[in-house]
C-alpha positions as CSV (number, residue, x, y, z in Angstrom):
1,M,-116.4,-92.8,3.3
2,T,-112.7,-94.0,2.6
3,V,-112.5,-91.2,-0.1
4,Q,-113.9,-88.6,2.2
5,N,-111.5,-89.5,5.2
6,S,-108.5,-89.5,2.9
7,S,-109.6,-86.0,1.5
8,L,-109.9,-84.9,5.2
9,N,-106.5,-86.2,6.4
10,Q,-104.8,-84.5,3.3
11,K,-106.5,-81.2,4.4
12,R,-105.3,-81.8,8.0
13,R,-101.7,-82.4,6.7
14,E,-101.3,-79.3,4.5
15,P,-98.0,-77.8,5.8
16,L,-98.1,-74.0,6.9
17,T,-97.4,-71.4,4.3
18,D,-94.1,-69.6,4.6
19,T,-95.9,-66.5,5.9
20,Q,-97.6,-68.6,8.8
21,L,-94.5,-70.4,9.6
22,L,-92.4,-67.3,10.1
23,M,-95.2,-65.6,12.0
24,T,-95.6,-68.7,14.3
25,I,-91.9,-68.8,15.0
26,T,-92.1,-65.0,15.9
27,I,-94.8,-65.4,18.4
28,C,-93.3,-68.5,20.0
29,I,-90.0,-66.6,20.5
30,F,-91.8,-63.6,21.8
31,F,-93.7,-65.6,24.6
32,V,-90.5,-67.8,25.5
33,M,-88.4,-64.6,25.8
34,Y,-91.1,-62.8,27.9
35,I,-91.6,-65.9,30.2
36,L,-87.9,-66.1,30.8
37,A,-87.7,-62.3,31.6
38,M,-90.4,-63.1,34.2
39,L,-88.6,-65.9,35.6
40,L,-85.2,-64.4,35.7
41,L,-85.6,-60.7,36.1
42,G,-89.2,-60.5,37.7
43,G,-90.0,-56.9,39.0
44,G,-92.2,-55.2,36.2
45,F,-92.4,-58.2,34.0
46,L,-94.7,-60.0,36.5
47,R,-97.2,-57.4,36.2
48,A,-99.7,-57.1,33.4
49,Q,-98.9,-53.3,33.2
50,Q,-95.8,-54.1,31.7
51,I,-97.4,-55.4,28.5
52,F,-99.7,-52.2,28.5
53,D,-96.6,-50.0,29.0
54,L,-95.1,-51.7,25.9
55,L,-98.2,-51.1,23.8
56,N,-98.7,-47.4,25.1
57,D,-95.1,-46.5,24.4
58,N,-95.0,-48.2,20.9
59,A,-98.5,-47.7,19.4
60,P,-97.0,-45.3,16.8
61,L,-94.4,-47.7,15.9
62,I,-96.9,-50.6,15.5
63,I,-99.0,-48.4,13.0
64,V,-96.0,-47.3,11.1
65,A,-94.7,-50.9,11.0
66,C,-98.2,-52.1,9.6
67,G,-97.8,-49.6,6.7
68,L,-94.4,-50.6,6.0
69,T,-95.1,-54.2,6.1
70,V,-97.9,-53.6,3.3
71,V,-95.2,-51.9,1.1
72,M,-92.6,-54.7,1.8
73,I,-94.9,-57.6,1.0
74,G,-95.5,-55.9,-2.4
75,G,-91.7,-55.9,-2.9
76,G,-91.2,-52.1,-2.2
77,I,-89.6,-50.2,0.7
78,D,-90.5,-46.9,2.5
79,I,-88.1,-45.2,4.7
80,S,-89.7,-41.9,4.9
81,V,-92.2,-43.1,7.5
82,G,-90.4,-41.7,10.5
83,G,-89.9,-38.3,8.9
84,V,-93.7,-38.2,7.9
85,T,-94.6,-39.0,11.5
86,S,-92.4,-36.3,12.8
87,L,-93.8,-33.6,10.5
88,V,-97.3,-34.6,11.3
89,V,-96.6,-34.3,15.1
90,M,-94.9,-30.8,14.7
91,S,-97.7,-29.6,12.3
92,C,-100.6,-30.7,14.5
93,V,-99.1,-29.4,17.7
94,L,-98.5,-25.8,16.1
95,Y,-101.9,-25.8,14.5
96,L,-103.6,-26.9,17.9
97,N,-101.6,-24.2,19.8
98,N,-102.9,-21.6,17.5
99,S,-106.5,-22.1,18.4
100,G,-106.9,-25.1,16.0
101,N,-109.8,-27.5,16.0
102,M,-109.2,-31.0,17.0
103,F,-111.1,-32.7,14.4
104,V,-109.3,-30.5,11.7
105,S,-106.1,-31.4,13.4
106,M,-106.9,-35.2,12.6
107,L,-107.7,-34.2,8.9
108,L,-104.4,-32.3,8.8
109,A,-102.5,-35.5,10.0
110,L,-104.3,-37.8,7.5
111,G,-103.7,-35.0,4.7
112,I,-99.9,-34.9,5.3
113,G,-99.6,-38.7,5.4
114,L,-101.9,-39.0,2.3
115,A,-99.9,-36.4,0.2
116,F,-96.6,-38.2,0.9
117,G,-98.2,-41.4,0.1
118,L,-99.5,-40.0,-3.2
119,V,-96.2,-38.5,-4.4
120,H,-94.2,-41.6,-3.4
121,G,-96.8,-43.8,-5.1
122,L,-96.7,-41.9,-8.3
123,L,-92.9,-41.7,-8.6
124,V,-92.3,-45.3,-7.7
125,S,-95.3,-47.0,-9.7
126,Y,-95.9,-44.7,-12.7
127,L,-92.3,-43.1,-13.2
128,E,-90.6,-46.4,-12.1
129,I,-88.0,-44.6,-9.9
130,Q,-86.4,-46.8,-7.4
131,P,-88.4,-46.8,-4.2
132,F,-85.3,-46.4,-1.8
133,I,-84.3,-43.1,-3.6
134,V,-87.8,-41.7,-3.7
135,T,-88.6,-42.5,-0.1
136,L,-85.1,-41.4,0.9
137,A,-85.9,-38.0,-0.7
138,G,-89.3,-38.0,1.2
139,M,-87.7,-38.5,4.5
140,F,-85.2,-35.8,4.0
141,F,-87.9,-33.4,2.8
142,A,-90.1,-34.2,5.9
143,R,-87.4,-34.0,8.4
144,G,-86.4,-30.5,6.9
145,M,-89.8,-29.3,6.9
146,T,-90.3,-30.1,10.5
147,T,-87.2,-28.1,11.4
148,I,-88.5,-25.2,9.4
149,L,-91.8,-25.3,11.2
150,S,-90.0,-25.0,14.5
151,V,-86.4,-25.7,15.6
152,N,-87.4,-25.7,19.3
153,P,-89.7,-28.2,21.0
154,Q,-93.3,-27.1,21.2
155,K,-95.4,-28.4,24.2
156,L,-99.1,-29.0,23.3
157,A,-101.2,-26.5,25.0
158,H,-104.8,-27.4,23.6
159,E,-107.1,-28.0,26.3
160,G,-109.5,-30.5,24.5
161,V,-106.7,-32.7,23.2
162,N,-104.9,-32.6,26.5
163,A,-108.3,-33.7,28.2
164,L,-108.3,-36.5,25.5
165,R,-104.8,-37.4,26.3
166,A,-105.6,-37.8,30.0
167,V,-108.2,-40.4,29.3
168,K,-107.0,-43.9,30.2
169,I,-108.8,-47.3,29.8
170,E,-108.4,-49.0,33.3
171,I,-108.6,-52.4,33.8
172,P,-108.7,-53.4,37.6
173,W,-108.6,-56.9,37.7
174,L,-105.4,-56.7,35.7
175,G,-103.8,-54.4,38.2
176,Y,-101.6,-54.8,41.2
177,V,-101.6,-53.9,44.9
178,A,-98.9,-51.0,45.8
179,K,-96.8,-51.2,48.8
180,N,-99.3,-48.7,50.7
181,G,-102.1,-51.1,49.9
182,N,-103.8,-49.3,47.1
183,L,-104.9,-51.1,44.0
184,I,-103.2,-49.8,40.8
185,P,-105.3,-50.5,37.9
186,A,-103.7,-51.4,34.6
187,R,-104.0,-48.5,32.3
188,M,-104.1,-48.3,28.5
189,E,-104.0,-45.3,26.3
190,L,-106.5,-44.5,23.5
191,G,-103.5,-44.7,21.0
192,V,-103.3,-48.5,21.7
193,I,-107.0,-48.9,20.5
194,V,-106.2,-47.1,17.3
195,A,-103.1,-49.3,16.8
196,L,-105.1,-52.4,17.3
197,L,-107.7,-51.3,15.0
198,C,-105.0,-50.6,12.3
199,V,-103.7,-54.0,12.8
200,I,-107.2,-55.6,12.5
201,V,-108.0,-53.5,9.3
202,I,-104.8,-54.3,7.6
203,F,-105.0,-58.0,8.5
204,L,-108.6,-58.2,7.1
205,L,-107.4,-56.4,3.9
206,L,-104.3,-58.7,3.4
207,K,-106.4,-61.8,4.4
208,F,-109.6,-61.5,2.7
209,G,-109.4,-58.4,0.3
210,R,-108.5,-58.8,-3.3
211,T,-106.0,-55.9,-3.1
212,G,-104.1,-57.7,-0.2
213,R,-103.9,-60.9,-2.5
214,N,-102.6,-58.7,-5.2
215,F,-99.9,-57.3,-2.8
216,Y,-98.6,-60.9,-2.3
217,A,-98.7,-61.7,-5.9
218,L,-96.8,-58.6,-6.8
219,G,-94.0,-59.1,-4.2
220,G,-93.8,-62.8,-5.1
221,N,-93.2,-62.2,-8.8
222,Q,-94.2,-59.1,-10.7
223,Q,-94.2,-61.0,-14.2
224,S,-96.5,-63.7,-12.8
225,A,-98.8,-61.0,-11.3
226,L,-98.9,-59.3,-14.8
227,M,-99.7,-62.6,-16.5
228,L,-102.7,-63.0,-13.9
229,G,-104.1,-59.8,-15.0
230,I,-103.2,-57.6,-11.9
231,N,-102.6,-54.0,-12.4
232,V,-99.0,-54.0,-10.9
233,K,-98.7,-50.2,-11.1
234,R,-102.0,-49.4,-9.4
235,T,-101.3,-52.2,-6.7
236,R,-97.8,-50.8,-6.0
237,F,-99.3,-47.1,-5.8
238,T,-101.9,-48.3,-3.4
239,S,-99.4,-49.9,-1.0
240,Y,-97.6,-46.5,-0.7
241,V,-100.9,-44.6,-0.4
242,I,-101.7,-47.0,2.6
243,S,-98.2,-46.5,4.3
244,G,-98.4,-42.7,4.0
245,L,-102.0,-42.8,5.6
246,L,-100.9,-45.0,8.4
247,S,-97.8,-42.7,8.9
248,G,-100.3,-39.7,9.4
249,I,-102.2,-41.8,11.9
250,A,-99.0,-42.7,13.7
251,G,-98.0,-39.0,14.0
252,Y,-101.3,-38.1,15.6
253,V,-101.1,-41.1,17.9
254,F,-97.6,-40.1,18.8
255,M,-98.6,-36.4,19.6
256,M,-101.2,-37.9,21.9
257,H,-98.7,-40.0,23.6
258,T,-95.9,-37.4,24.2
259,G,-98.1,-34.1,24.2
260,A,-95.2,-32.3,22.3
261,G,-93.5,-31.7,19.0
262,N,-89.9,-31.9,18.4
263,A,-87.6,-32.0,15.3
264,T,-86.2,-35.3,16.6
265,N,-89.7,-36.9,17.1
266,A,-89.8,-40.5,15.7
267,A,-86.1,-40.5,15.0
268,G,-85.0,-43.9,13.9
269,A,-88.7,-45.1,13.6
270,E,-88.2,-46.2,10.0
271,M,-85.4,-48.4,11.0
272,N,-87.3,-49.9,13.9
273,A,-90.4,-50.4,11.8
274,I,-88.4,-52.4,9.0
275,A,-86.8,-54.4,11.9
276,S,-90.1,-55.1,13.4
277,S,-91.5,-56.2,10.1
278,I,-88.5,-58.4,9.3
279,I,-88.6,-60.0,12.9
280,G,-92.3,-60.5,12.2
281,G,-91.6,-62.7,9.1
282,T,-91.7,-60.2,6.3
283,L,-89.2,-60.9,3.7
284,L,-87.5,-57.9,2.0
285,T,-87.7,-59.6,-1.2
286,G,-91.5,-59.4,-0.9
287,G,-94.4,-61.9,-1.2
288,V,-94.1,-63.1,2.4
289,G,-95.4,-61.3,5.4
290,N,-98.2,-61.1,8.0
291,I,-99.4,-58.1,10.2
292,I,-99.9,-60.3,13.2
293,G,-96.3,-61.3,12.9
294,T,-95.3,-57.5,12.4
295,F,-97.6,-56.8,15.7
296,F,-95.5,-59.4,17.6
297,G,-92.3,-58.6,15.8
298,T,-92.8,-54.9,17.4
299,L,-93.5,-56.5,20.8
300,T,-90.3,-58.7,20.5
301,L,-88.0,-55.8,19.6
302,T,-89.2,-53.5,22.3
303,T,-89.3,-56.3,24.9
304,I,-85.5,-57.1,24.2
305,K,-84.8,-53.5,24.6
306,K,-86.6,-53.5,28.0
307,I,-84.8,-56.6,29.2
308,V,-81.3,-54.9,28.4
309,V,-82.4,-51.8,30.4
310,T,-83.8,-53.9,33.3
311,S,-80.5,-56.0,33.4
312,G,-78.8,-52.8,34.1
313,L,-77.3,-52.0,30.7
314,N,-78.7,-48.4,30.6
315,D,-76.2,-47.2,28.0
316,P,-77.8,-46.5,24.7
317,W,-75.4,-48.5,22.6
318,W,-76.3,-51.8,24.3
319,Q,-79.9,-51.5,22.9
320,S,-78.4,-51.0,19.4
321,I,-76.2,-53.9,19.7
322,T,-78.9,-56.3,20.9
323,T,-81.3,-54.9,18.2
324,G,-78.7,-55.5,15.6
325,A,-78.0,-59.0,16.8
326,M,-81.6,-60.1,17.1
327,L,-82.4,-58.6,13.7
328,M,-79.3,-60.7,12.3
329,F,-80.6,-63.8,14.1
330,F,-84.1,-63.6,12.5
331,I,-82.7,-62.9,9.0
332,V,-80.6,-66.0,9.3
333,L,-83.4,-68.0,10.7
334,Q,-85.7,-67.0,7.9
335,S,-83.1,-68.1,5.4
336,V,-82.4,-71.4,7.0
337,V,-86.1,-72.2,7.5
338,L,-87.1,-71.1,4.0
339,S,-84.3,-72.8,2.3
340,R,-85.0,-76.3,4.3
341,R,-88.7,-75.9,3.3
342,G,-87.6,-75.4,-0.4
343,K,-85.6,-78.6,-0.3
344,V,-88.5,-80.6,1.2
345,K,-90.9,-79.3,-1.5
346,T,-88.5,-80.3,-4.2
347,S,-87.8,-83.7,-2.7
348,R,-91.6,-84.3,-2.3
349,N,-92.1,-83.1,-6.1
350,V,-89.4,-85.5,-7.2
351,K,-91.0,-88.5,-5.3
352,E,-94.2,-87.7,-6.7
């Protein structure tokens, strides 16, 4: 009995991993920040619809950030995701406006994303070209192709897709009573469901899939991954394919949300996705990260922007300033937390 109790106590006392610790910090900061916004600013923050609006407006960003997190965990980077998303939006809008089929348009979105993912994966993994250069070229190419397709904004005119866009999931008991006495139910777009499904699938892949464990091993130490028998090139290639596919999905969700194609669609999405991943606890050096953390990192990033606007600072540069300050805060926080944990582990090993 004594041996069993001691083993149970040891299991209970196991410290959180770096990934779990950084994710926990992000979640706590998000809830503290949101509660403070409710107490100090009130207004929309007191309504559940505010959360749903954050999800409705940022479902494409959540999907893109999931793909980028996978690449970053493996020690890579993909800055083409915003350009690919924009190209998918414009391509699908033009196709649908020319009597296109809705199902085929979905395949078109996946095909564009997959094509970029395959090319980036091949160049980075098998030709060993720097991922920043490869994906930078991909970003320029995608943005250029979007402009070639149409310089002018294109409004989605497909009846079937517009009817699907109009569908909202209503939750009456989370709604609020308007001034005229009518009950306004909380509404969530279908794109949010797609984003949440992407989060769940990638979470399960990283948590329980062999490929997910390989991503962490690759990002942690490539030489160790090779010694463990991991196919490094194939693992890195897979991460870029996943990122490309998710960019294609994000483009279609973006189109469903805005109902229009524009050459400036998803402008800055790659930077916001990187920021969301870092805020969520993903390290640029690789090996550490969590999709749940990325999800809350996206919500944290978008909530601080909402707080800035609600506070009356409507000028766009204030959002950029607060985003930069928050990103710097989380980078410093990660560095401090991980360095202190490293010292604690070292001291424990010395004592043992």
